N, C-alpha and C positions, 0 to 999 in steps of 0.2 A: 466123354469124350463125344463129339461124331467121328467115326471112322468112316473113311468111303475106300469100296475095292475101286484097285486101279484100270482095272480089267471088265468094261462093264459085260462084254458078251457072255463072263462065268459066271457061275453062281458059288459058293465058297459059306459053308457049315464050320463054324469053331465053337464047340459048346454049343451055349443057348443061344447063339448068336446066328443069323443068317441073313448074308446080303444075297439079295436077288434084285431082279426086276421090278418086283412087287415093292421093293423099297427106297427104290431107286438108288440101290446097291450101297446102302448109307446104315449104320447102326451106331446107337449111342452106348458106349463101354464106357462103365465107369470103373473098372475091376484093372485098377494098377498093375499087377504081373500079366493079366494078359496084355494090355498095352503094353508094355515091355516086352512079351511073346512077340507081339504082331510088327513091329519094330525092330528087332533085334535078331531074330530068329533068321536062320541062313534060309531057310525053308519056305518064308513069305519073303521075301527079297523085292523091296519094289510091288507088293504087291496090296499094302494097306498103306493110305494116305489119310492124314487129318482131314477133313472136312473143311472148306472154304469156309461151310457157314456153320464152325463152329466159334462157338464165346471166346474161348483163349484165343483162336486162331486172329480175332478180330481184334483181339486188346493188344496183343503183342505184334500186329501188324500182317501175320502171313503163316501159311499154314506149314509153311517147313521150319519155321523158328518155333512153331508150335511143338511141333515134334521131338525138335532139338533139346523143349525143355522137360518134356516125358523122357526121350533118352538121355541122357544128361544129368539134367537136374532134378527127374523123378517128381517135378509136378504135373497134376492130373487133372488138374481141375481152376476152374477161375476162383473157385473160395482160399483153395492152398497157397495161388498167389498173392491173394488181396491177405495173408497169416503171415507173410515173410515178414520177419524179423532183420533190423539191418544188417545182423551178423550172416544172415539167412541169403539175404538179396545181395551182399559183398562176395561169397559162396558162392550164387550163383551164377554172377556177372563171370567170373572166373571161369565156373564149368564150360559154360555157351559163349564165350569170348564176346560178352558186351560190357558197354562200360556201367558203373553203380548205378550213376544215375536212367540209364536206360532201365536196369530190373525195376529199382525202384519206382521210376511213371508208371512201368504195367503195375507193380503193384497198387500203386495209388488209384490206377482207372479200375483194376479188379476190384478193389475196397468201394468205389462210386458202382459198380457193375454191379457189386452184390446189395448194397444199401437199394440201388434203386429197383433192381429186379425182383428183391426178396422183403422190400420194406424196410421194416424195424430186423435189425439181424444181430446176431454174437461175435459179426467178424470184427475184430477191432482194426484200428485204420493202423497202415503199417510204422514202423518205428521210422522217424525219420534224422 
């Protein structure tokens, strides 16, 4: 996930990641636990955002919805969204207050993105 620092006048270092003017205050964070920490720990309240340039944000329509998927659905990648089963899509829809049709559409788009971006892939299409 591309994570942006909300306050561009600051520099922030957390673990191996440094948000600074040198990298446009954006880091790719693939650690699911750290993503949860950045978006749920009160110490970081409103300090980090999903970058609008993130692939998951593009698929679901906006950075806020992508952040909800991380926090409430524990979806941290396009590949993970592409692999949702029918039951997982229903559960995610209930969790993030979207329709099953919307979540299934995101999963289908994610699967197409994975296929286009990576060519041949082991990701199977979502169960319809």
